[in-house]
MARGUVO-845652 format. One record per atom (N, C-alpha, C, O): x, y, z; residue in three letters; residue number from 1; atom name. Coordinates in steps of 0.05 Angstrom, whole numbers, plus 5000, padded with zeros to 4 digits. Layout:
BEGIN
<<X Y Z> ALA NUM CA> ...
% end
This chain:
BEGIN
<<5016 4976 5000> UNK 1 N> <<5000 5000 5000> UNK 1 CA> <<5018 5025 5000> UNK 1 C> <<5011 5045 4986> UNK 1 O> <<5039 5024 5015> UNK 2 N> <<5057 5048 5017> UNK 2 CA> <<5071 5053 4990> UNK 2 C> <<5075 5076 4982> UNK 2 O> <<5078 5032 4975> UNK 3 N> <<5091 5035 4949> UNK 3 CA> <<5071 5048 4930> UNK 3 C> <<5079 5066 4915> UNK 3 O> <<5046 5040 4930> UNK 4 N> <<5026 5053 4913> UNK 4 CA> <<5023 5082 4919> UNK 4 C> <<5021 5099 4901> UNK 4 O> <<5024 5090 4945> UNK 5 N> <<5022 5118 4953> UNK 5 CA> <<5046 5134 4943> UNK 5 C> <<5043 5156 4933> UNK 5 O> <<5070 5122 4944> UNK 6 N> <<5094 5136 4934> UNK 6 CA> <<5092 5139 4904> UNK 6 C> <<5100 5160 4894> UNK 6 O> <<5083 5119 4890> UNK 7 N> <<5080 5121 4860> UNK 7 CA> <<5059 5142 4853> UNK 7 C> <<5064 5159 4836> UNK 7 O> <<5037 5142 4868> UNK 8 N> <<5016 5162 4863> UNK 8 CA> <<5027 5190 4868> UNK 8 C> <<5021 5208 4852> UNK 8 O> <<5042 5194 4889> UNK 9 N> <<5054 5220 4895> UNK 9 CA> <<5073 5229 4873> UNK 9 C> <<5073 5252 4865> UNK 9 O> <<5090 5210 4863> UNK 10 N> <<5108 5216 4842> UNK 10 CA> <<5094 5224 4816> UNK 10 C> <<5102 5243 4803> UNK 10 O> <<5072 5210 4810> UNK 11 N> <<5056 5217 4786> UNK 11 CA> <<5044 5245 4789> UNK 11 C> <<5044 5260 4770> UNK 11 O> <<5033 5252 4813> UNK 12 N> <<5022 5278 4817> UNK 12 CA> <<5043 5300 4815> UNK 12 C> <<5037 5321 4804> UNK 12 O> <<5067 5296 4826> UNK 13 N> <<5088 5315 4823> UNK 13 CA> <<5096 5319 4794> UNK 13 C> <<5100 5342 4785> UNK 13 O> <<5099 5297 4780> UNK 14 N> <<5106 5299 4751> UNK 14 CA> <<5085 5314 4735> UNK 14 C> <<5091 5330 4718> UNK 14 O> <<5060 5308 4741> UNK 15 N> <<5038 5322 4727> UNK 15 CA> <<5038 5352 4733> UNK 15 C> <<5033 5368 4716> UNK 15 O> <<5044 5359 4758> UNK 16 N> <<5045 5387 4766> UNK 16 CA> <<5067 5401 4752> UNK 16 C> <<5064 5424 4742> UNK 16 O> <<5091 5389 4751> UNK 17 N> <<5114 5401 4737> UNK 17 CA> <<5109 5404 4707> UNK 17 C> <<5117 5424 4695> UNK 17 O> <<5095 5384 4695> UNK 18 N> <<5089 5386 4667> UNK 18 CA> <<5070 5409 4661> UNK 18 C> <<5073 5424 4642> UNK 18 O> <<5050 5412 4679> UNK 19 N> <<5031 5434 4675> UNK 19 CA> <<5045 5461 4678> UNK 19 C> <<5036 5481 4666> UNK 19 O> <<5066 5463 4694> UNK 20 N> <<5080 5488 4699> UNK 20 CA> <<5102 5494 4677> UNK 20 C> <<5115 5515 4678> UNK 20 O> <<5105 5476 4658> UNK 21 N> <<5127 5478 4639> UNK 21 CA> <<5124 5505 4623> UNK 21 C> <<5103 5512 4613> UNK 21 O> <<5146 5519 4622> UNK 22 N> <<5147 5544 4607> UNK 22 CA> <<5163 5539 4581> UNK 22 C> <<5185 5528 4582> UNK 22 O> <<5151 5547 4559> UNK 23 N> <<5164 5543 4533> UNK 23 CA> <<5183 5566 4527> UNK 23 C> <<5178 5589 4534> UNK 23 O> <<5206 5560 4514> UNK 24 N> <<5223 5581 4505> UNK 24 CA> <<5210 5598 4484> UNK 24 C> <<5193 5589 4469> UNK 24 O> <<5218 5623 4482> UNK 25 N> <<5208 5641 4461> UNK 25 CA> <<5219 5631 4434> UNK 25 C> <<5242 5621 4433> UNK 25 O> <<5204 5634 4413> UNK 26 N> <<5212 5626 4386> UNK 26 CA> <<5222 5649 4370> UNK 26 C> <<5210 5671 4370> UNK 26 O> <<5243 5645 4355> UNK 27 N> <<5254 5666 4337> UNK 27 CA> <<5247 5659 4308> UNK 27 C> <<5252 5636 4299> UNK 27 O> <<5234 5677 4294> UNK 28 N> <<5227 5673 4266> UNK 28 CA> <<5241 5695 4249> UNK 28 C> <<5237 5719 4253> UNK 28 O> <<5257 5686 4230> UNK 29 N> <<5273 5705 4214> UNK 29 CA> <<5255 5720 4195> UNK 29 C> <<5236 5709 4183> UNK 29 O> <<5261 5746 4193> UNK 30 N> <<5247 5764 4174> UNK 30 CA> <<5268 5774 4155> UNK 30 C> <<5287 5788 4163> UNK 30 O> <<5265 5768 4129> UNK 31 N> <<5284 5778 4109> UNK 31 CA> <<5274 5803 4096> UNK 31 C> <<5250 5809 4099> UNK 31 O> <<5290 5819 4084> UNK 32 N> <<5318 5813 4075> UNK 32 CA> <<5338 5825 4095> UNK 32 C> <<5331 5836 4116> UNK 32 O> <<5364 5821 4088> UNK 33 N> <<5386 5833 4102> UNK 33 CA> <<5402 5848 4082> UNK 33 C> <<5402 5841 4058> UNK 33 O> <<5416 5868 4090> UNK 34 N> <<5435 5881 4071> UNK 34 CA> <<5463 5880 4084> UNK 34 C> <<5479 5899 4081> UNK 34 O> <<5469 5858 4097> UNK 35 N> <<5496 5855 4108> UNK 35 CA> <<5496 5835 4131> UNK 35 C> <<5498 5811 4127> UNK 35 O> <<5493 5845 4156> UNK 36 N> <<5496 5828 4180> UNK 36 CA> <<5473 5807 4181> UNK 36 C> <<5451 5811 4171> UNK 36 O> <<5480 5785 4194> UNK 37 N> <<5461 5763 4199> UNK 37 CA> <<5455 5763 4229> UNK 37 C> <<5473 5763 4245> UNK 37 O> <<5429 5763 4236> UNK 38 N> <<5421 5765 4264> UNK 38 CA> <<5405 5740 4271> UNK 38 C> <<5386 5733 4257> UNK 38 O> <<5413 5726 4292> UNK 39 N> <<5399 5702 4301> UNK 39 CA> <<5396 5704 4332> UNK 39 C> <<5409 5720 4345> UNK 39 O> <<5379 5686 4342> UNK 40 N> <<5376 5686 4371> UNK 40 CA> <<5364 5660 4381> UNK 40 C> <<5353 5645 4366> UNK 40 O> <<5368 5656 4407> UNK 41 N> <<5357 5632 4420> UNK 41 CA> <<5349 5640 4449> UNK 41 C> <<5361 5657 4461> UNK 41 O> <<5328 5626 4459> UNK 42 N> <<5320 5630 4486> UNK 42 CA> <<5320 5603 4500> UNK 42 C> <<5309 5583 4489> UNK 42 O> <<5333 5602 4522> UNK 43 N> <<5333 5577 4539> UNK 43 CA> <<5319 5584 4565> UNK 43 C> <<5324 5605 4576> UNK 43 O> <<5302 5566 4573> UNK 44 N> <<5286 5571 4598> UNK 44 CA> <<5296 5553 4620> UNK 44 C> <<5298 5528 4617> UNK 44 O> <<5301 5565 4643> UNK 45 N> <<5307 5550 4667> UNK 45 CA> <<5282 5554 4684> UNK 45 C> <<5275 5577 4692> UNK 45 O> <<5267 5533 4690> UNK 46 N> <<5242 5535 4704> UNK 46 CA> <<5242 5519 4730> UNK 46 C> <<5254 5497 4731> UNK 46 O> <<5229 5530 4749> UNK 47 N> <<5224 5515 4774> UNK 47 CA> <<5194 5515 4778> UNK 47 C> <<5179 5526 4761> UNK 47 O> <<5185 5504 4799> UNK 48 N> <<5156 5502 4804> UNK 48 CA> <<5144 5530 4806> UNK 48 C> <<5121 5534 4798> UNK 48 O> <<5158 5550 4817> UNK 49 N> <<5146 5576 4823> UNK 49 CA> <<5156 5598 4805> UNK 49 C> <<5144 5620 4805> UNK 49 O> <<5177 5594 4789> UNK 50 N> <<5187 5616 4773> UNK 50 CA> <<5202 5605 4749> UNK 50 C> <<5208 5581 4747> UNK 50 O> <<5207 5623 4730> UNK 51 N> <<5223 5615 4707> UNK 51 CA> <<5242 5638 4700> UNK 51 C> <<5236 5662 4706> UNK 51 O> <<5264 5632 4687> UNK 52 N> <<5283 5651 4677> UNK 52 CA> <<5288 5646 4648> UNK 52 C> <<5296 5623 4641> UNK 52 O> <<5283 5666 4631> UNK 53 N> <<5290 5663 4602> UNK 53 CA> <<5318 5674 4599> UNK 53 C> <<5324 5696 4606> UNK 53 O> <<5335 5657 4587> UNK 54 N> <<5363 5665 4581> UNK 54 CA> <<5365 5670 4550> UNK 54 C> <<5366 5651 4535> UNK 54 O> <<5366 5695 4542> UNK 55 N> <<5367 5702 4514> UNK 55 CA> <<5396 5705 4506> UNK 55 C> <<5413 5717 4520> UNK 55 O> <<5403 5693 4482> UNK 56 N> <<5429 5697 4470> UNK 56 CA> <<5424 5706 4441> UNK 56 C> <<5414 5692 4424> UNK 56 O> <<5432 5731 4436> UNK 57 N> <<5427 5744 4410> UNK 57 CA> <<5454 5746 4396> UNK 57 C> <<5473 5757 4408> UNK 57 O> <<5456 5737 4371> UNK 58 N> <<5481 5736 4357> UNK 58 CA> <<5479 5752 4331> UNK 58 C> <<5460 5751 4316> UNK 58 O> <<5500 5768 4325> UNK 59 N> <<5503 5782 4300> UNK 59 CA> <<5529 5774 4288> UNK 59 C> <<5550 5774 4301> UNK 59 O> <<5528 5766 4262> UNK 60 N> <<5552 5759 4247> UNK 60 CA> <<5552 5774 4221> UNK 60 C> <<5532 5786 4213> UNK 60 O> <<5575 5774 4207> UNK 61 N> <<5579 5788 4182> UNK 61 CA> <<5574 5818 4184> UNK 61 C> <<5565 5831 4165> UNK 61 O> <<5579 5829 4208> UNK 62 N> <<5577 5857 4213> UNK 62 CA> <<5603 5870 4206> UNK 62 C> <<5624 5857 4203> UNK 62 O> <<5604 5897 4203> UNK 63 N> <<5630 5910 4199> UNK 63 CA> <<5648 5905 4223> UNK 63 C> <<5639 5907 4246> UNK 63 O> <<5673 5899 4217> UNK 64 N> <<5692 5893 4238> UNK 64 CA> <<5696 5917 4257> UNK 64 C> <<5699 5939 4249> UNK 64 O> <<5697 5910 4283> UNK 65 N> <<5702 5930 4304> UNK 65 CA> <<5683 5954 4303> UNK 65 C> <<5690 5976 4312> UNK 65 O> <<5659 5950 4293> UNK 66 N> <<5640 5972 4290> UNK 66 CA> <<5619 5972 4312> UNK 66 C> <<5610 5950 4321> UNK 66 O> <<5611 5995 4322> UNK 67 N> <<5589 5996 4341> UNK 67 CA> <<5563 5990 4326> UNK 67 C> <<5560 5995 4302> UNK 67 O> <<5544 5980 4341> UNK 68 N> <<5518 5974 4330> UNK 68 CA> <<5497 5976 4351> UNK 68 C> <<5503 5979 4375> UNK 68 O> <<5472 5973 4343> UNK 69 N> <<5450 5972 4362> UNK 69 CA> <<5431 5949 4354> UNK 69 C> <<5427 5944 4330> UNK 69 O> <<5419 5937 4374> UNK 70 N> <<5396 5919 4369> UNK 70 CA> <<5372 5935 4376> UNK 70 C> <<5369 5945 4399> UNK 70 O> <<5353 5938 4357> UNK 71 N> <<5329 5953 4361> UNK 71 CA> <<5306 5934 4365> UNK 71 C> <<5303 5914 4350> UNK 71 O> <<5289 5940 4384> UNK 72 N> <<5265 5924 4390> UNK 72 CA> <<5240 5942 4388> UNK 72 C> <<5241 5965 4397> UNK 72 O> <<5219 5930 4377> UNK 73 N> <<5194 5945 4374> UNK 73 CA> <<5171 5926 4376> UNK 73 C> <<5174 5902 4371> UNK 73 O> <<5148 5936 4383> UNK 74 N> <<5123 5919 4384> UNK 74 CA> <<5111 5915 4356> UNK 74 C> <<5092 5900 4353> UNK 74 O> <<5120 5930 4337> UNK 75 N> <<5108 5930 4310> UNK 75 CA> <<5129 5926 4288> UNK 75 C> <<5150 5937 4289> UNK 75 O> <<5122 5910 4269> UNK 76 N> <<5139 5905 4246> UNK 76 CA> <<5132 5925 4224> UNK 76 C> <<5108 5931 4219> UNK 76 O> <<5152 5936 4210> UNK 77 N> <<5148 5953 4187> UNK 77 CA> <<5168 5944 4166> UNK 77 C> <<5185 5928 4170> UNK 77 O> <<5165 5955 4142> UNK 78 N> <<5185 5952 4120> UNK 78 CA> <<5188 5979 4107> UNK 78 C> <<5173 5986 4089> UNK 78 O> <<5208 5994 4117> UNK 79 N> <<5213 6021 4107> UNK 79 CA> <<5240 6022 4094> UNK 79 C> <<5260 6014 4106> UNK 79 O> <<5241 6031 4069> UNK 80 N> <<5267 6034 4055> UNK 80 CA> <<5283 6055 4069> UNK 80 C> <<5273 6077 4075> UNK 80 O> <<5308 6048 4076> UNK 81 N> <<5326 6067 4089> UNK 81 CA> <<5338 6085 4068> UNK 81 C> <<5352 6075 4050> UNK 81 O> <<5334 6112 4070> UNK 82 N> <<5344 6130 4049> UNK 82 CA> <<5373 6127 4043> UNK 82 C> <<5390 6125 4061> UNK 82 O> <<5380 6127 4017> UNK 83 N> <<5407 6126 4008> UNK 83 CA> <<5420 6098 4009> UNK 83 C> <<5444 6095 4004> UNK 83 O> <<5404 6077 4016> UNK 84 N> <<5415 6050 4017> UNK 84 CA> <<5395 6031 4004> UNK 84 C> <<5373 6039 3996> UNK 84 O> <<5403 6006 4003> UNK 85 N> <<5384 5985 3994> UNK 85 CA> <<5373 5970 4018> UNK 85 C> <<5360 5949 4015> UNK 85 O> <<5378 5981 4042> UNK 86 N> <<5369 5968 4067> UNK 86 CA> <<5340 5974 4074> UNK 86 C> <<5330 5995 4066> UNK 86 O> <<5328 5956 4088> UNK 87 N> <<5301 5960 4098> UNK 87 CA> <<5302 5961 4129> UNK 87 C> <<5315 5945 4142> UNK 87 O> <<5287 5981 4140> UNK 88 N> <<5283 5982 4168> UNK 88 CA> <<5259 5964 4174> UNK 88 C> <<5237 5968 4162> UNK 88 O> <<5262 5944 4191> UNK 89 N> <<5241 5924 4196> UNK 89 CA> <<5227 5927 4223> UNK 89 C> <<5210 5911 4230> UNK 89 O> <<5235 5947 4239> UNK 90 N> <<5222 5952 4265> UNK 90 CA> <<5212 5981 4265> UNK 90 C> <<5224 5998 4253> UNK 90 O> <<5190 5985 4279> UNK 91 N> <<5178 6011 4281> UNK 91 CA> <<5196 6032 4294> UNK 91 C> <<5203 6028 4317> UNK 91 O> <<5204 6052 4279> UNK 92 N> <<5223 6072 4291> UNK 92 CA> <<5211 6090 4313> UNK 92 C> <<5225 6104 4327> UNK 92 O> <<5184 6089 4315> UNK 93 N> <<5171 6106 4335> UNK 93 CA> <<5170 6094 4363> UNK 93 C> <<5164 6108 4382> UNK 93 O> <<5174 6068 4365> UNK 94 N> <<5172 6054 4391> UNK 94 CA> <<5195 6035 4394> UNK 94 C> <<5191 6011 4391> UNK 94 O> <<5218 6045 4400> UNK 95 N> <<5242 6028 4401> UNK 95 CA> <<5254 6026 4429> UNK 95 C> <<5253 6045 4445> UNK 95 O> <<5266 6003 4433> UNK 96 N> <<5284 5999 4455> UNK 96 CA> <<5311 5992 4442> UNK 96 C> <<5311 5974 4425> UNK 96 O> <<5332 6006 4448> UNK 97 N> <<5358 6002 4435> UNK 97 CA> <<5378 5990 4455> UNK 97 C> <<5381 6000 4477> UNK 97 O> <<5391 5969 4446> UNK 98 N> <<5413 5957 4462> UNK 98 CA> <<5439 5960 4446> UNK 98 C> <<5442 5948 4425> UNK 98 O> <<5458 5976 4455> UNK 99 N> <<5483 5980 4440> UNK 99 CA> <<5502 5956 4444> UNK 99 C> <<5501 5942 4464> UNK 99 O> <<5519 5952 4424> UNK 100 N> <<5539 5932 4425> UNK 100 CA> <<5562 5939 4406> UNK 100 C> <<5559 5957 4390> UNK 100 O> <<5584 5925 4408> UNK 101 N> <<5606 5928 4389> UNK 101 CA> <<5613 5901 4377> UNK 101 C> <<5616 5881 4390> UNK 101 O> <<5616 5901 4350> UNK 102 N> <<5625 5877 4336> UNK 102 CA> <<5655 5874 4341> UNK 102 C> <<5670 5894 4344> UNK 102 O> <<5664 5849 4341> UNK 103 N> <<5693 5844 4345> UNK 103 CA> <<5708 5846 4318> UNK 103 C> <<5696 5854 4298> UNK 103 O> <<5733 5839 4318> UNK 104 N> <<5749 5841 4293> UNK 104 CA> <<5739 5822 4271> UNK 104 C> <<5745 5827 4248> UNK 104 O> <<5724 5801 4278> UNK 105 N> <<5713 5783 4258> UNK 105 CA> <<5684 5792 4250> UNK 105 C> <<5672 5778 4234> UNK 105 O> <<5675 5814 4260> UNK 106 N> <<5648 5823 4253> UNK 106 CA> <<5626 5808 4267> UNK 106 C> <<5604 5806 4256> UNK 106 O> <<5631 5799 4291> UNK 107 N> <<5611 5784 4306> UNK 107 CA> <<5607 5796 4334> UNK 107 C> <<5625 5809 4345> UNK 107 O> <<5583 5793 4344> UNK 108 N> <<5576 5802 4371> UNK 108 CA> <<5555 5784 4382> UNK 108 C> <<5539 5773 4368> UNK 108 O> <<5556 5781 4409> UNK 109 N> <<5535 5766 4423> UNK 109 CA> <<5526 5782 4447> UNK 109 C> <<5542 5791 4463> UNK 109 O> <<5500 5784 4449> UNK 110 N> <<5488 5797 4473> UNK 110 CA> <<5473 5775 4488> UNK 110 C> <<5458 5759 4477> UNK 110 O> <<5478 5775 4514> UNK 111 N> <<5464 5756 4532> UNK 111 CA> <<5450 5771 4554> UNK 111 C> <<5461 5790 4565> UNK 111 O> <<5425 5764 4559> UNK 112 N> <<5411 5775 4582> UNK 112 CA> <<5389 5756 4591> UNK 112 C> <<5381 5738 4576> UNK 112 O> <<5380 5760 4615> UNK 113 N> <<5359 5743 4626> UNK 113 CA> <<5335 5760 4633> UNK 113 C> <<5336 5784 4639> UNK 113 O> <<5312 5747 4631> UNK 114 N> <<5286 5759 4638> UNK 114 CA> <<5272 5739 4656> UNK 114 C> <<5269 5716 4649> UNK 114 O> <<5263 5748 4679> UNK 115 N> <<5249 5730 4698> UNK 115 CA> <<5219 5731 4693> UNK 115 C> <<5209 5751 4685> UNK 115 O> <<5206 5708 4697> UNK 116 N> <<5177 5707 4695> UNK 116 CA> <<5168 5694 4670> UNK 116 C> <<5183 5686 4653> UNK 116 O> <<5141 5693 4667> UNK 117 N> <<5129 5681 4644> UNK 117 CA> <<5125 5704 4623> UNK 117 C> <<5113 5724 4629> UNK 117 O> <<5135 5699 4599> UNK 118 N> <<5133 5719 4578> UNK 118 CA> <<5111 5711 4558> UNK 118 C> <<5109 5687 4551> UNK 118 O> <<5095 5730 4549> UNK 119 N> <<5074 5725 4530> UNK 119 CA> <<5074 5749 4510> UNK 119 C> <<5077 5772 4518> UNK 119 O> <<5069 5743 4484> UNK 120 N> <<5068 5763 4464> UNK 120 CA> <<5090 5761 4444> UNK 120 C> <<5105 5742 4443> UNK 120 O> <<5092 5782 4428> UNK 121 N> <<5112 5782 4406> UNK 121 CA> <<5126 5810 4405> UNK 121 C> <<5114 5830 4411> UNK 121 O> <<5151 5809 4398> UNK 122 N> <<5166 5833 4394> UNK 122 CA> <<5183 5829 4368> UNK 122 C> <<5190 5807 4362> UNK 122 O> <<5190 5851 4355> UNK 123 N> <<5206 5850 4330> UNK 123 CA> <<5232 5863 4336> UNK 123 C> <<5234 5883 4351> UNK 123 O> <<5254 5853 4324> UNK 124 N> <<5280 5864 4329> UNK 124 CA> <<5298 5862 4304> UNK 124 C> <<5293 5846 4286> UNK 124 O> <<5318 5879 4304> UNK 125 N> <<5337 5881 4281> UNK 125 CA> <<5363 5894 4291> UNK 125 C> <<5362 5911 4308> UNK 125 O> <<5385 5886 4279> UNK 126 N> <<5411 5898 4285> UNK 126 CA> <<5418 5919 4264> UNK 126 C> <<5411 5916 4240> UNK 126 O> <<5431 5940 4272> UNK 127 N> <<5439 5961 4253> UNK 127 CA> <<5468 5969 4260> UNK 127 C> <<5476 5970 4284> UNK 127 O> <<5483 5975 4239> UNK 128 N> <<5511 5984 4242> UNK 128 CA> <<5517 6007 4224> UNK 128 C> <<5501 6014 4206> UNK 128 O> <<5539 6020 4230> UNK 129 N> <<5549 6041 4212> UNK 129 CA> <<5574 6030 4198> UNK 129 C> <<5593 6022 4211> UNK 129 O> <<5573 6029 4171> UNK 130 N> <<5596 6019 4155> UNK 130 CA> <<5607 6043 4140> UNK 130 C> <<5597 6051 4119> UNK 130 O> <<5628 6056 4151> UNK 131 N> <<5641 6079 4139> UNK 131 CA> <<5621 6100 4131> UNK 131 C> <<5622 6110 4108> UNK 131 O> <<5603 6107 4149> UNK 132 N> <<5584 6129 4144> UNK 132 CA> <<5559 6120 4130> UNK 132 C> <<5541 6137 4126> UNK 132 O> <<5556 6095 4124> UNK 133 N> <<5532 6085 4111> UNK 133 CA> <<5520 6063 4128> UNK 133 C> <<5533 6044 4136> UNK 133 O> <<5494 6066 4135> UNK 134 N> <<5482 6046 4153> UNK 134 CA> <<5477 6019 4138> UNK 134 C> <<5472 6018 4115> UNK 134 O> <<5480 5998 4154> UNK 135 N> <<5474 5971 4144> UNK 135 CA> <<5455 5958 4165> UNK 135 C> <<5459 5961 4189> UNK 135 O> <<5435 5944 4155> UNK 136 N> <<5416 5931 4172> UNK 136 CA> <<5416 5901 4169> UNK 136 C> <<5420 5891 4146> UNK 136 O> <<5412 5886 4190> UNK 137 N> <<5410 5857 4189> UNK 137 CA> <<5382 5849 4181> UNK 137 C> <<5365 5866 4177> UNK 137 O> <<5378 5824 4178> UNK 138 N> <<5351 5813 4176> UNK 138 CA> <<5337 5819 4203> UNK 138 C> <<5350 5827 4222> UNK 138 O> <<5311 5816 4204> UNK 139 N> <<5296 5820 4228> UNK 139 CA> <<5290 5794 4242> UNK 139 C> <<5295 5772 4230> UNK 139 O> <<5280 5795 4266> UNK 140 N> <<5271 5771 4280> UNK 140 CA> <<5245 5778 4294> UNK 140 C> <<5242 5799 4307> UNK 140 O> <<5225 5760 4291> UNK 141 N> <<5201 5762 4307> UNK 141 CA> <<5205 5743 4330> UNK 141 C> <<5210 5719 4326> UNK 141 O> <<5204 5753 4354> UNK 142 N> <<5207 5737 4378> UNK 142 CA> <<5180 5733 4391> UNK 142 C> <<5168 5752 4400> UNK 142 O> <<5170 5708 4390> UNK 143 N> <<5144 5702 4400> UNK 143 CA> <<5146 5685 4425> UNK 143 C> <<5159 5664 4425> UNK 143 O> <<5132 5694 4446> UNK 144 N> <<5132 5679 4472> UNK 144 CA> <<5104 5672 4478> UNK 144 C> <<5085 5688 4476> UNK 144 O> <<5100 5646 4486> UNK 145 N> <<5073 5636 4492> UNK 145 CA> <<5072 5625 4520> UNK 145 C> <<5051 5616 4529> UNK 145 O> 
% end
């Protein structure tokens, strides 16, 4: 009888943890790019009462040793950037900007964590200055459920 109680308790705990499972946010590429390639991944560390999203955002093929920004917006747009063949893929009126510097190989990685359950979608894109001319990466739609 005691073994059955222990098995039943283990099943209830497993069911509770499964119900509490937090899914990582999904990254969906938005083309085109006019230079840099932007990718990302979210890993979730979850416990019964909380979760932590660990975001790793990567930019490659950027201008070497160049400063850049990752722009985030709640709305996607497709606006031709004057004087270039680049498209702005995030709403310029509602931006959060995260600055970074590409290394000598033209790569950069930003890591940050967000606690809690995330829901909704945000759009993002990397931008750099290449000798006085802006270059934009592809965009990413980051969807959290």
